[in-house]
C-alpha positions in Angstrom: 5.8 23.6 -80.5 4.5 25.8 -77.7 2.6 23.9 -75.0 -1.0 25.1 -74.6 -2.6 25.0 -71.2 -6.3 25.6 -70.8 -8.1 27.2 -67.9 -9.8 23.9 -67.2 -6.4 22.2 -66.9 -5.2 24.9 -64.5 -8.2 24.4 -62.3 -7.9 20.6 -62.4 -4.2 20.8 -61.6 -4.8 23.2 -58.8 -7.4 20.8 -57.3 -5.0 17.8 -57.7 -2.2 19.8 -56.0 -4.4 20.9 -53.1 -5.5 17.3 -52.5 -1.9 16.1 -52.8 -0.8 18.8 -50.3 -3.5 17.7 -47.9 -2.4 14.0 -48.1 1.2 15.0 -47.5 0.7 17.6 -44.7 -2.0 15.7 -42.7 -0.6 14.7 -39.2 2.9 15.2 -40.7 4.5 15.5 -37.3 2.7 12.5 -35.8 5.1 9.6 -36.6 8.6 9.5 -34.9 11.7 9.9 -37.0 13.0 6.7 -38.5 16.8 6.1 -38.4 17.9 8.1 -41.4 15.4 10.9 -40.8 17.0 11.6 -37.5 20.4 11.9 -39.2 19.1 14.5 -41.6 17.2 16.4 -38.9 20.4 16.6 -36.8 22.4 17.8 -39.8 19.9 20.6 -40.2 20.1 21.4 -36.5 23.9 21.6 -36.9 23.5 24.2 -39.6 21.3 26.3 -37.3 23.5 25.7 -34.2 27.1 25.2 -35.4 28.4 24.6 -31.9 25.9 21.8 -31.4 28.3 19.0 -32.2 31.6 18.3 -33.9 30.6 15.8 -36.5 31.5 16.9 -40.0 29.8 14.6 -42.5 27.0 16.9 -43.7 26.1 16.3 -47.3 23.0 16.9 -49.5 23.4 20.6 -48.9 20.3 21.7 -50.8 18.2 19.3 -48.6 19.7 20.1 -45.3 19.9 23.9 -45.7 16.2 23.9 -46.9 15.3 21.8 -43.9 17.2 24.2 -41.7 15.3 27.2 -43.1 11.9 25.7 -42.1 13.4 24.6 -38.7 14.1 28.3 -38.0 10.4 28.4 -37.1 10.6 25.4 -34.8 12.6 22.2 -34.4 9.8 19.8 -34.8 9.2 16.7 -37.0 6.6 18.6 -39.0 8.9 21.4 -39.9 11.8 19.1 -40.6 9.7 17.2 -43.0 7.9 20.1 -44.6 10.5 20.7 -47.3 9.8 17.2 -48.7 6.2 18.1 -49.0 7.2 20.9 -51.3 9.5 18.6 -53.3 6.6 16.2 -53.6 4.2 18.9 -55.0 6.9 20.0 -57.4 7.2 16.3 -58.5 3.5 16.4 -59.3 4.0 19.5 -61.4 7.0 18.0 -63.2 4.9 14.9 -64.0 2.2 17.2 -65.4 4.6 19.0 -67.8 6.3 15.8 -69.0 2.9 14.1 -69.5 1.7 17.1 -71.4 4.6 16.7 -73.8 3.2 13.4 -74.9 -0.6 14.0 -74.9 -3.2 16.7 -74.3 -4.6 14.7 -71.4 -1.3 13.3 -70.3 -0.4 16.1 -68.0 -3.6 16.0 -65.8 -3.7 12.1 -65.7 0.0 11.9 -64.8 -0.4 14.6 -62.1 -3.4 12.6 -60.7 -1.4 9.4 -60.5 1.5 11.1 -58.7 -0.7 13.0 -56.2 -2.2 9.8 -54.7 0.3 7.0 -55.2 1.2 5.7 -51.8 5.0 5.8 -52.2 4.9 9.4 -53.6 2.8 10.4 -50.6 5.0 8.6 -48.0 8.3 9.8 -49.3 7.0 13.3 -49.5 6.4 13.0 -45.8 10.0 12.2 -44.8 12.8 14.4 -43.6 15.2 12.7 -46.0 16.6 13.1 -49.5 14.6 10.6 -51.5 11.9 12.9 -52.8 14.4 15.6 -53.7 16.6 13.1 -55.6 13.6 11.8 -57.7 12.5 15.4 -58.5 16.0 16.7 -59.4 17.0 13.6 -61.4 14.0 13.7 -63.7 13.8 17.5 -63.8 17.4 17.6 -65.0 16.6 15.2 -67.8 13.4 17.0 -68.8 15.2 20.3 -68.9 18.0 18.7 -70.9 15.5 17.4 -73.4 14.0 20.9 -73.7 17.4 22.5 -74.3 17.7 21.1 -77.9 15.0 23.6 -79.0 15.8 26.3 -76.5 19.4 26.4 -75.2 18.2 28.5 -72.2 16.9 25.3 -70.6 20.4 24.0 -70.5 21.3 26.2 -67.6 18.3 24.9 -65.5 19.3 21.4 -66.5 22.9 21.8 -65.2 21.6 23.3 -62.0 19.2 20.4 -61.5 22.0 17.9 -62.3 24.3 19.4 -59.6 21.4 19.3 -57.1 20.9 15.6 -58.0 24.6 14.8 -57.5 24.8 16.8 -54.3 21.7 14.9 -53.0 23.2 11.4 -53.7 26.2 10.1 -55.6 24.0 7.9 -57.7 23.2 11.1 -59.6 26.6 11.0 -61.1 25.2 8.8 -63.9 23.8 12.0 -65.3 27.2 13.6 -66.0 28.3 11.6 -69.1 24.7 11.8 -70.5 24.9 15.6 -70.1 28.3 15.8 -71.8 27.2 13.7 -74.8 23.9 15.6 -75.1 25.7 19.0 -75.0 28.3 18.0 -77.6 25.8 16.5 -79.9 22.6 18.7 -79.6 24.0 21.9 -78.0 27.2 22.4 -80.0 27.1 26.2 -79.7 27.2 25.8 -75.9 29.9 23.1 -76.0 31.8 24.9 -73.3 29.1 24.0 -70.8 30.1 20.4 -71.1 32.9 21.3 -68.7 30.5 21.6 -65.8 29.2 18.0 -65.8 32.8 16.8 -66.4 33.9 18.3 -63.1 31.9 16.0 -60.7 32.5 13.1 -63.1 36.3 13.4 -62.7 36.1 14.2 -58.9 33.7 11.5 -57.9 34.1 8.7 -60.4 36.5 6.6 -58.3 34.4 6.8 -55.1 31.3 5.9 -57.0 32.9 2.9 -58.5 33.7 1.5 -55.1 30.0 1.4 -54.1 29.1 -1.6 -56.3 29.7 -5.2 -55.9 30.3 -5.9 -59.6 28.7 -9.4 -59.3 25.9 -10.3 -61.8 24.6 -12.9 -59.4 24.4 -10.4 -56.5 22.8 -7.8 -58.8 20.1 -10.4 -59.7 19.6 -11.3 -56.0 19.1 -7.7 -55.0 16.9 -7.0 -58.0 14.6 -9.8 -56.9 14.4 -8.4 -53.4 13.4 -5.0 -54.6 10.8 -6.3 -57.0 9.3 -8.5 -54.2 8.2 -5.1 -52.7 6.2 -4.3 -55.8 3.7 -7.2 -55.6 0.9 -4.9 -54.5 1.4 -2.7 -57.6 2.1 -5.4 -60.1 -0.7 -4.0 -62.3 1.3 -0.8 -62.7 4.3 -2.7 -63.9 2.0 -4.4 -66.5 0.6 -1.0 -67.5 4.1 0.5 -67.6 5.3 -1.6 -70.5 2.7 -0.8 -73.2 2.7 2.8 -71.9 6.4 3.0 -72.4 6.3 1.5 -75.9 3.4 3.8 -76.9 5.3 6.8 -75.5 8.4 5.8 -77.4 6.5 5.7 -80.6 5.2 9.2 -80.0 8.4 10.9 -78.5 11.5 8.8 -79.0 14.0 11.3 -77.9 12.1 12.3 -74.7 11.4 8.7 -73.8 15.0 7.6 -74.2 16.3 10.7 -72.4 14.2 9.8 -69.4 14.3 6.0 -69.3 17.9 5.1 -70.2 19.6 7.1 -67.4 17.0 5.7 -65.0 17.7 2.1 -66.0 21.4 2.6 -65.7 20.9 4.1 -62.2 18.6 1.3 -61.2 21.1 -1.4 -62.2 23.7 0.6 -60.1 21.4 0.4 -57.1 20.9 -3.3 -57.6 24.7 -3.7 -57.4 25.1 -1.9 -54.0 26.3 -3.9 -51.1 23.2 -3.2 -49.0 19.4 -3.5 -49.5 17.0 -0.7 -48.8 13.7 -0.3 -50.7 14.0 3.5 -50.5 16.9 3.3 -53.0 14.5 1.9 -55.6 12.0 4.7 -55.0 13.3 7.1 -57.6 12.4 4.6 -60.4 8.7 4.9 -59.4 8.7 8.1 -61.5 8.9 6.4 -64.9 6.7 3.5 -63.7 3.9 5.9 -62.7 4.5 8.3 -65.6 4.2 5.7 -68.4 1.3 3.9 -66.6 -0.6 7.2 -66.5 0.3 8.0 -70.1 -1.2 4.7 -71.3 -4.5 5.9 -69.9 -4.0 9.3 -71.5 -3.3 7.7 -74.9 -6.4 5.6 -74.6 -8.4 8.6 -73.4 -7.3 10.6 -76.5 -8.4 7.7 -78.7 -11.6 6.6 -77.1 -12.7 9.8 -75.2 -14.7 10.0 -72.0 -15.4 6.3 -72.0 -11.9 5.9 -70.5 -12.9 7.9 -67.4 -14.6 4.9 -65.9 -11.5 2.5 -65.9 -9.3 5.5 -64.9 -11.4 6.1 -61.8 -11.5 2.4 -61.0 -7.7 2.1 -61.2 -7.4 5.1 -58.8 -10.1 4.1 -56.3 -10.2 0.3 -56.1 -6.5 -0.3 -55.1 -6.7 2.5 -52.6 -6.9 2.6 -48.8 -10.6 3.1 -49.2 -10.9 -0.6 -49.7 -7.5 -2.1 -48.6 -6.1 -1.6 -45.2 -2.6 -2.8 -45.7 -1.8 -3.5 -49.3 -3.2 -0.4 -50.9 -1.5 1.4 -53.7 -3.2 4.8 -53.7 -4.0 7.0 -50.7 -7.4 8.6 -50.7 -7.9 8.7 -46.9 -5.1 10.6 -45.2 -2.7 8.6 -43.1 -0.9 9.6 -39.8 1.9 7.1 -39.8 5.1 6.4 -41.7 5.8 3.9 -44.4 5.9 0.4 -43.0 9.4 -0.8 -44.3 11.6 -3.2 -42.4 14.6 -1.7 -44.2 13.8 1.7 -42.6 13.6 1.0 -38.9 12.7 3.5 -36.2 12.8 3.8 -32.4 9.6 5.3 -31.0 10.9 7.7 -28.3 7.5 9.4 -28.2 6.1 6.5 -26.2 8.8 6.5 -23.5 7.3 7.8 -20.2 8.3 11.3 -19.3 9.7 10.2 -16.0 12.2 8.0 -17.9 13.0 10.8 -20.3 13.7 13.2 -17.5 16.1 10.7 -15.9 17.9 10.3 -19.3 18.2 14.1 -19.5 19.8 14.3 -16.1 23.5 14.7 -15.4 23.9 10.9 -15.0 26.3 9.6 -17.7 24.3 8.6 -20.8 25.4 5.7 -23.1 23.7 4.9 -26.4 24.1 3.0 -29.6 22.6 4.8 -32.6 22.8 8.4 -31.4 21.0 10.7 -33.8 17.5 10.0 -32.5 18.8 10.0 -29.0 20.3 13.5 -29.6 17.0 14.7 -31.2 14.5 13.4 -28.6 16.6 13.4 -25.5 20.1 14.9 -25.5 23.6 14.3 -26.8 24.9 11.0 -25.2 28.1 11.2 -23.3 29.4 8.0 -24.9 28.4 6.0 -28.0 28.9 2.2 -28.2 30.2 1.3 -31.7 28.3 -1.0 -34.1 27.6 -1.5 -37.8 24.4 0.2 -39.2 24.2 -2.2 -42.2 25.7 -5.3 -40.6 28.8 -5.0 -42.8 31.9 -5.0 -40.6 31.6 -4.2 -36.9 31.9 -0.4 -36.7 30.3 2.2 -39.0 29.9 5.0 -36.5 33.5 5.8 -35.3 35.7 8.5 -36.7 38.8 10.5 -35.7 38.3 14.2 -35.0 40.9 16.9 -35.5 42.2 16.4 -31.9 42.9 12.7 -32.5 39.9 11.5 -30.4 37.7 8.6 -31.6 34.2 10.0 -31.7 30.7 9.1 -33.0 30.2 10.6 -36.5 26.5 11.2 -35.8 26.7 13.1 -32.5 30.3 13.9 -31.8 30.2 12.0 -28.5 33.2 10.0 -27.5 33.3 6.3 -28.5 33.0 4.0 -25.5 36.0 1.6 -25.3 35.5 0.0 -21.8 32.8 -0.4 -19.2 32.6 3.0 -17.4 32.2 3.7 -13.7 28.6 3.6 -12.4 26.1 5.2 -12.3 25.1 5.5 -15.9 22.0 5.1 -18.1 22.1 3.0 -21.2 19.7 3.3 -24.2 19.7 0.0 -26.2 17.5 0.3 -29.3 16.5 -2.9 -31.1 17.9 -1.7 -34.4 21.4 -1.3 -33.1 21.4 -4.3 -30.8 20.3 -6.6 -33.6 23.5 -5.6 -35.5 25.9 -6.5 -32.8 28.6 -9.1 -33.5 29.3 -11.8 -30.9 32.1 -9.9 -29.2 29.9 -6.8 -29.1 27.1 -8.8 -27.6 29.4 -9.9 -24.8 30.4 -6.3 -24.2 26.7 -5.3 -24.1 26.1 -8.1 -21.5 28.9 -6.6 -19.3 27.4 -3.1 -19.6 24.0 -4.2 -18.5 25.0 -6.7 -15.8 23.0 -6.1 -12.6 21.2 -3.1 -14.1 17.5 -2.5 -13.8 15.3 -2.0 -16.9 13.3 1.2 -16.4 11.6 0.9 -19.8 11.0 -1.9 -22.2 9.3 -1.8 -25.5 9.4 -3.7 -28.8 12.0 -1.4 -30.2 13.8 -0.1 -27.1 15.1 -0.9 -23.7 16.4 1.6 -21.2 18.8 0.4 -18.4 19.6 2.2 -15.2 22.9 1.0 -13.9 23.7 2.0 -10.3 
């Protein structure tokens, strides 16, 4: 059945998109990069300037080449993040079309929920892959669903699937689902099942090594993730009846969206590290089916449902709550407050200190990507573990047999160098040091002066 879109809907969707764009673009370059953002930003810079460094771990090609395109117009935080704003707006549009499949009002109400929900806004403001992964993951499943009636959608679905897998290995869960769907629902296009089989064969073994395989650990990590959702517990409550009602209306569409998402979510719970951002993609079905519950009620009871709809948008917003809000109505100029996504604020370091760090004096650092972005490439990088697992996650061997830092291409420091040198010690890195590494840090900073000290950073001048 062809989807009918009225002029009123087009106007409402345009207003929602404009407001969503405003929330996402407002003061976009104000906050400093957090750790992973600086990695992506430097990957994009490497695409623009191939001789910039020698590290060779660029992945998520769609994201980084898109970032690089916008950074042609300036290497700023705003332009590095701008592509995620676009992905965020496309996610709103995707929610509209999926919601519209279920209900006449489902499209607009879903788009409204996605435009103002705080995590959708925050992750659309990051120079990182999380928004793209959410968009590509659910777009591929929606296109796959549509392909049963019109096989032309299958080509878009496969493209979106490859973008998902390119963005993050977790997207590999889509491959077997695509193979089964094509062989069962798209038998005339059976040969296309070869395409999802390729990444499945190539990457199945590396993906299997990511999980712990322990039910107890999966349970522990799941409880950590859901502890983050206390402020939006009402959405989890709305999600359940919304999902059940949606299943009764569109069984195949609901199963196509929710089963792969649940499998991926369990896979994330089994990873050996915790980061709330890994859970973010699952916000899509939570928001979608919460919104659809209101659309089903609106279709049944009419305009009377507009009052509770407005209340559920406005009351838990930052109009009334300063810290624990769920919806953003007033624009924000800061990043998502998440201890699992640390940052070092180089923007607050005095210029006289920055100028000294940019000088010819030997520069040592721990985590190097943000140092490279805000100051310059360090001469040496001191090894440490980003996740706390093991004692070194930054070292790699280059083609010349040298041990270098994978994020900057700088040489790895193996012993205390001759003075003078400057040392940047960010709190994120120093907090991960093992006892032997702490001793080495003490040797490096012995009899050095501290030229700058903040909550997240210390800069040592060693003469």
